[in-house]
C-alpha positions in Angstrom: -12.1 -12.5 10.3 -9.6 -11.2 7.7 -7.6 -8.1 8.3 -7.6 -5.5 5.5 -4.4 -3.8 4.3 -3.7 -1.3 1.5 -0.7 -0.1 -0.4 -0.6 3.7 -0.8 1.6 5.7 -3.2 2.6 9.1 -1.7 3.5 11.7 -4.2 6.3 14.3 -3.8 3.5 16.9 -3.6 1.9 15.1 -0.6 -0.9 13.6 -2.7 -1.9 10.0 -2.0 -3.4 7.2 -4.2 -4.4 3.7 -3.1 -2.5 1.3 -5.3 -3.9 -2.0 -4.0 -6.0 -3.5 -1.2 -6.0 -7.0 0.1 -7.2 -9.2 3.1 -4.9 -11.1 5.4 -6.4 -14.2 7.0 -6.8 -13.8 10.8 -5.0 -17.1 11.4 -1.9 -17.9 9.5 -0.5 -16.3 6.4 1.0 -17.3 3.1 2.9 -15.5 0.4 0.7 -13.6 -2.1 1.2 -11.5 -5.2 -0.7 -8.2 -5.2 -1.1 -6.2 -8.4 -2.1 -2.5 -8.5 -1.6 0.7 -10.3 -1.5 4.5 -9.9 -1.7 7.5 -12.1 1.5 8.9 -10.6 4.6 8.7 -12.7 7.6 6.9 -11.2 9.4 10.2 -10.7 6.4 11.7 -8.8 6.4 9.0 -6.1 8.1 9.9 -2.9 7.4 6.6 -1.1 5.0 3.7 -0.7 3.2 2.9 2.6 1.4 -0.3 3.7 -1.5 0.8 5.9 -4.3 -0.7 7.9 -7.9 -0.1 6.8 -8.0 2.6 9.5 -5.0 4.4 8.0 -2.3 3.4 10.5 1.1 3.2 8.7 2.7 -0.2 9.1 5.6 -0.1 6.6 7.3 2.6 4.5 9.1 1.7 1.3 11.3 3.7 -1.0 10.3 3.5 -4.7 12.5 1.5 -7.0 
């Protein structure tokens, strides 16, 4: 059964927007390109987070 993940943009004001979602195969993985978007402007984004479907934070990334 695939495992769901999502990329969330967190605004400097604490707001959150899901940028993209994807499924990871249960057995084995391979590189993938994921495309998404947000209404937040680049200067409004404090960080990005990769989360589980249940909301657990797995990775935090600084914006470019």
